[in-house]
OpenMM code with the backbone's topology and positions (N, CA, C; nanometers):
from openmm import Vec3, app, unit

residues = "MET SER ASN ARG ALA VAL PRO HIS PRO HIS ILE PRO PRO VAL SER VAL PRO LEU VAL TRP LYS LEU GLY GLU THR ALA THR GLN HIS ALA THR GLN PHE ILE LEU GLN GLN ASP ASP ASP LEU TYR TYR LEU THR VAL GLY ALA VAL ALA PRO PRO LEU LEU ILE GLY THR PRO GLU GLU GLN ALA GLU GLN ALA SER LYS LEU GLU SER VAL PRO VAL THR VAL LEU ALA ARG PHE VAL LEU SER ALA LYS HIS MET ARG GLU LEU GLN ASP LEU ILE LYS ARG MET VAL PRO".split()
positions = [
    Vec3(-3.9132, 4.0295, 5.8675),
    Vec3(-3.9767, 4.0184, 5.7506),
    Vec3(-3.9381, 4.1371, 5.6865),
    Vec3(-3.9186, 4.1740, 5.5605),
    Vec3(-3.8176, 4.2697, 5.5074),
    Vec3(-3.8988, 4.3659, 5.4267),
    Vec3(-3.9937, 4.2499, 5.3526),
    Vec3(-4.0735, 4.3408, 5.2568),
    Vec3(-4.2101, 4.3106, 5.3039),
    Vec3(-4.3684, 4.4037, 5.2559),
    Vec3(-4.4439, 4.3422, 5.3241),
    Vec3(-4.5327, 4.4448, 5.1967),
    Vec3(-4.6270, 4.3180, 5.1458),
    Vec3(-4.7532, 4.3609, 5.0484),
    Vec3(-4.8324, 4.4782, 5.0560),
    Vec3(-4.8423, 4.5362, 5.0339),
    Vec3(-4.9911, 4.6819, 5.0211),
    Vec3(-5.0664, 4.6373, 4.9771),
    Vec3(-5.1834, 4.5911, 5.0314),
    Vec3(-5.3093, 4.5432, 4.9603),
    Vec3(-5.4041, 4.6618, 4.9124),
    Vec3(-5.4458, 4.6595, 4.8199),
    Vec3(-5.5686, 4.7572, 4.7560),
    Vec3(-5.6562, 4.6769, 4.6381),
    Vec3(-5.7843, 4.7443, 4.6452),
    Vec3(-5.8634, 4.6048, 4.6064),
    Vec3(-5.8349, 4.6412, 4.4386),
    Vec3(-5.7731, 4.7180, 4.3760),
    Vec3(-5.7694, 4.8263, 4.2410),
    Vec3(-5.6714, 4.8052, 4.1888),
    Vec3(-5.5130, 4.7576, 4.2936),
    Vec3(-5.4208, 4.7885, 4.2699),
    Vec3(-5.3623, 4.6430, 4.3181),
    Vec3(-5.2639, 4.6116, 4.1476),
    Vec3(-5.1721, 4.4509, 4.2465),
    Vec3(-5.0940, 4.5046, 4.3450),
    Vec3(-5.0616, 4.3818, 4.4385),
    Vec3(-4.9886, 4.4148, 4.5337),
    Vec3(-4.7998, 4.4409, 4.5051),
    Vec3(-4.7819, 4.5058, 4.5696),
    Vec3(-4.6692, 4.5869, 4.5617),
    Vec3(-4.5622, 4.5439, 4.6812),
    Vec3(-4.4203, 4.4949, 4.7015),
    Vec3(-4.3568, 4.4854, 4.7601),
    Vec3(-4.2619, 4.6257, 4.8256),
    Vec3(-4.2970, 4.6864, 4.9699),
    Vec3(-4.2507, 4.7856, 4.9778),
    Vec3(-4.1270, 4.7426, 5.1191),
    Vec3(-4.0261, 4.7871, 5.1182),
    Vec3(-3.9195, 4.7595, 5.2418),
    Vec3(-3.9580, 4.8209, 5.3597),
    Vec3(-3.9386, 4.7347, 5.4491),
    Vec3(-3.9783, 4.7966, 5.5995),
    Vec3(-3.8469, 4.8577, 5.6457),
    Vec3(-3.8655, 4.9710, 5.7278),
    Vec3(-3.7287, 5.0457, 5.7842),
    Vec3(-3.7137, 5.0509, 5.9139),
    Vec3(-3.7089, 5.0121, 6.0261),
    Vec3(-3.7087, 5.0649, 6.1794),
    Vec3(-3.6710, 5.1432, 6.1799),
    Vec3(-3.7434, 5.2674, 6.2756),
    Vec3(-3.6880, 5.3855, 6.3064),
    Vec3(-3.7128, 5.3635, 6.4854),
    Vec3(-3.5682, 5.3458, 6.5511),
    Vec3(-3.6078, 5.3503, 6.7228),
    Vec3(-3.5794, 5.5077, 6.7469),
    Vec3(-3.5585, 5.5423, 6.6893),
    Vec3(-3.5544, 5.7113, 6.7300),
    Vec3(-3.5023, 5.7430, 6.9183),
    Vec3(-3.5868, 5.7597, 6.9651),
    Vec3(-3.5478, 5.7949, 7.1040),
    Vec3(-3.6249, 5.6874, 7.1785),
    Vec3(-3.6205, 5.5250, 7.1196),
    Vec3(-3.7152, 5.4323, 7.2174),
    Vec3(-3.6307, 5.3789, 7.3046),
    Vec3(-3.6909, 5.3785, 7.4287),
    Vec3(-3.5771, 5.3759, 7.5307),
    Vec3(-3.5499, 5.1816, 7.5600),
    Vec3(-3.4362, 5.1453, 7.6091),
    Vec3(-3.4393, 5.0090, 7.6132),
    Vec3(-3.4934, 4.9660, 7.7713),
    Vec3(-3.5536, 4.8372, 7.7503),
    Vec3(-3.5859, 4.8049, 7.9010),
    Vec3(-3.5622, 4.6724, 7.9328),
    Vec3(-3.5609, 4.6778, 8.0525),
    Vec3(-3.5361, 4.5400, 8.0961),
    Vec3(-3.6563, 4.4447, 8.1141),
    Vec3(-3.6938, 4.3428, 8.0184),
    Vec3(-3.7884, 4.2667, 8.0945),
    Vec3(-3.7344, 4.1740, 8.1418),
    Vec3(-3.8389, 4.1348, 8.2319),
    Vec3(-3.8149, 3.9845, 8.2930),
    Vec3(-3.9265, 3.9201, 8.3550),
    Vec3(-4.0258, 3.9270, 8.3131),
    Vec3(-4.1466, 3.8694, 8.3800),
    Vec3(-4.2229, 3.8450, 8.2243),
    Vec3(-4.3105, 3.7531, 8.1832),
    Vec3(-4.4158, 3.7770, 8.0768),
    Vec3(-4.4843, 3.6683, 8.1201),
    Vec3(-4.6414, 3.7125, 8.0887),
    Vec3(-4.7601, 3.6480, 8.0428),
    Vec3(-4.7862, 3.6239, 7.9057),
    Vec3(-4.8449, 3.4784, 7.8770),
    Vec3(-4.9189, 3.4691, 7.6843),
    Vec3(-5.0470, 3.3698, 7.7337),
    Vec3(-5.1631, 3.4628, 7.6982),
    Vec3(-5.2592, 3.4165, 7.6951),
    Vec3(-5.3375, 3.4075, 7.5527),
    Vec3(-5.4384, 3.3113, 7.5002),
    Vec3(-5.4756, 3.2841, 7.3886),
    Vec3(-5.6236, 3.3353, 7.4108),
    Vec3(-5.6751, 3.3156, 7.2936),
    Vec3(-5.7968, 3.3637, 7.2948),
    Vec3(-5.8554, 3.3656, 7.1580),
    Vec3(-5.8676, 3.2432, 7.0903),
    Vec3(-5.9468, 3.2167, 6.9546),
    Vec3(-5.7771, 3.1877, 6.9024),
    Vec3(-5.7480, 3.2998, 6.7788),
    Vec3(-5.6513, 3.2802, 6.7059),
    Vec3(-5.6041, 3.3839, 6.7659),
    Vec3(-5.6088, 3.5061, 6.8359),
    Vec3(-5.5381, 3.5845, 6.9002),
    Vec3(-5.4371, 3.5508, 7.0026),
    Vec3(-5.3254, 3.5636, 7.0128),
    Vec3(-5.2505, 3.6178, 7.1438),
    Vec3(-5.1954, 3.7418, 7.2267),
    Vec3(-5.2245, 3.7161, 7.3280),
    Vec3(-5.1517, 3.8370, 7.4158),
    Vec3(-5.0966, 3.8112, 7.4981),
    Vec3(-4.9739, 3.9002, 7.4434),
    Vec3(-4.8364, 3.9262, 7.5529),
    Vec3(-4.8380, 4.0193, 7.6332),
    Vec3(-4.8026, 3.9837, 7.7492),
    Vec3(-4.7842, 4.1200, 7.8467),
    Vec3(-4.5958, 4.0921, 7.9039),
    Vec3(-4.5771, 4.1849, 7.8751),
    Vec3(-4.3994, 4.1620, 7.9182),
    Vec3(-4.4082, 4.3016, 8.0227),
    Vec3(-4.3094, 4.2481, 8.1531),
    Vec3(-4.3220, 4.3303, 8.2612),
    Vec3(-4.1686, 4.2987, 8.3133),
    Vec3(-4.1839, 4.3776, 8.4031),
    Vec3(-4.0155, 4.4107, 8.4769),
    Vec3(-4.0697, 4.4025, 8.6441),
    Vec3(-3.9685, 4.3295, 8.7143),
    Vec3(-3.9499, 4.3329, 8.8737),
    Vec3(-3.8078, 4.3883, 8.9058),
    Vec3(-3.7986, 4.4412, 8.9784),
    Vec3(-3.6781, 4.4864, 9.0495),
    Vec3(-3.6833, 4.4339, 9.1498),
    Vec3(-3.5746, 4.4307, 9.2208),
    Vec3(-3.5879, 4.2896, 9.3730),
    Vec3(-3.6144, 4.4697, 9.4817),
    Vec3(-3.7040, 4.4043, 9.5853),
    Vec3(-3.7367, 4.4762, 9.6988),
    Vec3(-3.6376, 4.5498, 9.7387),
    Vec3(-3.5961, 4.6591, 9.8092),
    Vec3(-3.4700, 4.7316, 9.8659),
    Vec3(-3.4909, 4.6799, 9.9899),
    Vec3(-3.3772, 4.5941, 10.0624),
    Vec3(-3.4010, 4.5528, 10.2027),
    Vec3(-3.2643, 4.5396, 10.2429),
    Vec3(-3.2551, 4.6940, 10.3385),
    Vec3(-3.1112, 4.7180, 10.4086),
    Vec3(-3.0892, 4.6893, 10.5839),
    Vec3(-3.0069, 4.7002, 10.5706),
    Vec3(-2.9643, 4.6300, 10.7340),
    Vec3(-2.8587, 4.5439, 10.7205),
    Vec3(-2.8474, 4.4701, 10.8320),
    Vec3(-2.7510, 4.3397, 10.8516),
    Vec3(-2.8071, 4.2310, 10.7762),
    Vec3(-2.7799, 4.1209, 10.7606),
    Vec3(-2.8395, 4.0100, 10.6705),
    Vec3(-2.9887, 3.9295, 10.7549),
    Vec3(-2.9415, 3.9923, 10.8846),
    Vec3(-3.0798, 3.9200, 10.9631),
    Vec3(-3.1943, 4.0165, 10.9530),
    Vec3(-3.1507, 4.1329, 10.9420),
    Vec3(-3.2453, 4.2652, 10.9630),
    Vec3(-3.2920, 4.2241, 10.8081),
    Vec3(-3.2373, 4.2128, 10.6875),
    Vec3(-3.3107, 4.1902, 10.5445),
    Vec3(-3.3426, 4.0616, 10.5585),
    Vec3(-3.3391, 3.9610, 10.6048),
    Vec3(-3.4386, 3.8612, 10.5921),
    Vec3(-3.5334, 3.8340, 10.6364),
    Vec3(-3.5455, 3.9664, 10.7684),
    Vec3(-3.6521, 3.9717, 10.8629),
    Vec3(-3.7664, 4.0504, 10.7356),
    Vec3(-3.7243, 4.1817, 10.6979),
    Vec3(-3.7894, 4.2220, 10.5934),
    Vec3(-3.8331, 4.1450, 10.4741),
    Vec3(-3.7507, 4.0608, 10.4425),
    Vec3(-3.7965, 3.9607, 10.3243),
    Vec3(-3.8883, 3.8863, 10.3717),
    Vec3(-3.9222, 3.8331, 10.4786),
    Vec3(-4.0460, 3.7427, 10.5446),
    Vec3(-4.1590, 3.8409, 10.5683),
    Vec3(-4.1430, 3.9584, 10.5595),
    Vec3(-4.3025, 4.0057, 10.5996),
    Vec3(-4.3147, 4.0542, 10.4766),
    Vec3(-4.2634, 4.0144, 10.2986),
    Vec3(-4.2955, 4.0613, 10.2116),
    Vec3(-4.4145, 3.9851, 10.2237),
    Vec3(-4.5248, 4.0888, 10.1245),
    Vec3(-4.6738, 3.9827, 10.0621),
    Vec3(-4.6452, 3.9637, 9.9505),
    Vec3(-4.5819, 4.0732, 9.8424),
    Vec3(-4.5561, 4.0605, 9.6989),
    Vec3(-4.4776, 4.1367, 9.6804),
    Vec3(-4.4122, 4.1045, 9.5611),
    Vec3(-4.3208, 4.2106, 9.4935),
    Vec3(-4.3946, 4.2715, 9.3302),
    Vec3(-4.3995, 4.4003, 9.3168),
    Vec3(-4.4570, 4.4510, 9.2302),
    Vec3(-4.4000, 4.4181, 9.0845),
    Vec3(-4.5091, 4.4022, 8.9703),
    Vec3(-4.4723, 4.3908, 8.8360),
    Vec3(-4.4887, 4.4836, 8.7356),
    Vec3(-4.4032, 4.5745, 8.7082),
    Vec3(-4.4344, 4.6987, 8.6210),
    Vec3(-4.4764, 4.6154, 8.5272),
    Vec3(-4.5816, 4.6769, 8.4344),
    Vec3(-4.6345, 4.6265, 8.3059),
    Vec3(-4.5694, 4.7446, 8.1718),
    Vec3(-4.4494, 4.6732, 8.1035),
    Vec3(-4.3458, 4.7466, 8.0124),
    Vec3(-4.4619, 4.7709, 7.9038),
    Vec3(-4.5241, 4.6662, 7.8874),
    Vec3(-4.5793, 4.6607, 7.7327),
    Vec3(-4.6969, 4.5678, 7.6828),
    Vec3(-4.8225, 4.5674, 7.6372),
    Vec3(-4.9071, 4.4758, 7.5983),
    Vec3(-4.8840, 4.4636, 7.4509),
    Vec3(-4.9056, 4.3323, 7.4094),
    Vec3(-4.9205, 4.3218, 7.2511),
    Vec3(-5.0210, 4.2213, 7.2577),
    Vec3(-5.1019, 4.2239, 7.1099),
    Vec3(-5.1535, 4.1355, 7.0561),
    Vec3(-5.1328, 4.0666, 6.9394),
    Vec3(-5.1018, 3.9516, 6.8896),
    Vec3(-5.0359, 3.9032, 6.8080),
    Vec3(-5.1448, 3.7867, 6.7019),
    Vec3(-5.1929, 3.8119, 6.5966),
    Vec3(-5.2613, 3.6864, 6.5310),
    Vec3(-5.1391, 3.5666, 6.5450),
    Vec3(-5.2073, 3.4657, 6.5038),
    Vec3(-5.1269, 3.3287, 6.5215),
    Vec3(-5.0586, 3.3362, 6.4288),
    Vec3(-5.0320, 3.3965, 6.2884),
    Vec3(-4.9136, 3.3697, 6.2111),
    Vec3(-4.8103, 3.4591, 6.2766),
    Vec3(-4.8483, 3.6266, 6.3358),
    Vec3(-4.7730, 3.6353, 6.3908),
    Vec3(-4.6815, 3.6030, 6.4963),
    Vec3(-4.7724, 3.5394, 6.5984),
    Vec3(-4.7403, 3.4566, 6.6893),
    Vec3(-4.6231, 3.3356, 6.6447),
    Vec3(-4.6134, 3.2710, 6.5137),
    Vec3(-4.5623, 3.1385, 6.4769),
    Vec3(-4.4540, 3.2511, 6.4066),
    Vec3(-4.4503, 3.3219, 6.3545),
    Vec3(-4.2965, 3.4260, 6.3208),
    Vec3(-4.2109, 3.4671, 6.4490),
    Vec3(-4.2762, 3.4907, 6.5713),
    Vec3(-4.2472, 3.4903, 6.6629),
    Vec3(-4.1442, 3.4087, 6.7211),
    Vec3(-4.2138, 3.2527, 6.7320),
    Vec3(-4.1514, 3.1567, 6.7510),
    Vec3(-4.0720, 3.1207, 6.6876),
    Vec3(-4.0399, 3.1463, 6.5382),
    Vec3(-3.9464, 3.1012, 6.4630),
    Vec3(-3.8205, 3.1416, 6.5010),
    Vec3(-3.8487, 3.3139, 6.5248),
    Vec3(-3.7284, 3.4131, 6.5426),
    Vec3(-3.6894, 3.3792, 6.6781),
    Vec3(-3.7369, 3.3377, 6.7715),
    Vec3(-3.6685, 3.3072, 6.8771),
    Vec3(-3.6009, 3.1876, 6.8835),
    Vec3(-3.6763, 3.0880, 6.7978),
    Vec3(-3.5570, 2.9430, 6.7752),
    Vec3(-3.4714, 2.9607, 6.7193),
    Vec3(-3.4379, 3.0517, 6.6212),
    Vec3(-3.3656, 3.1076, 6.5516),
    Vec3(-3.2330, 3.1821, 6.6224),
    Vec3(-3.2515, 3.2510, 6.7053),
    Vec3(-3.1605, 3.3514, 6.7780),
    Vec3(-3.1879, 3.2929, 6.9185),
    Vec3(-3.1786, 3.2315, 6.9937),
    Vec3(-3.1545, 3.1806, 7.1330),
    Vec3(-3.1315, 3.0362, 7.0803),
    Vec3(-2.9806, 2.9959, 7.1537),
    Vec3(-2.9345, 2.8691, 7.1477),
    Vec3(-3.0319, 2.7672, 7.2127),
] * unit.nanometer
topology = app.Topology()
chain = topology.addChain("A")
for resn in residues:
    res = topology.addResidue(resn, chain)
    for name in ("N", "CA", "C"):
        topology.addAtom(name, app.Element.getBySymbol(name[0]), res)
């Protein structure tokens, strides 16, 4: 969305361009996603998993892997989206991902 109306009860809507400022925002590698719905709100949790560090021979690595009870997911961000914004995100993904 490139323009957004700024509502005010006594002033007619005005279109104002949006300018994305990334600055020092770090780029994260997201590998895990949870999407939850509550009425007309969607909660999107984005996380990342790094493979566990397994060292030694292939046999030693297999033994270490067999003893793993879980692998932690680091939560990178949580977002709350209205149904309208979720549809915009869905449309964007459909357009961009073959």
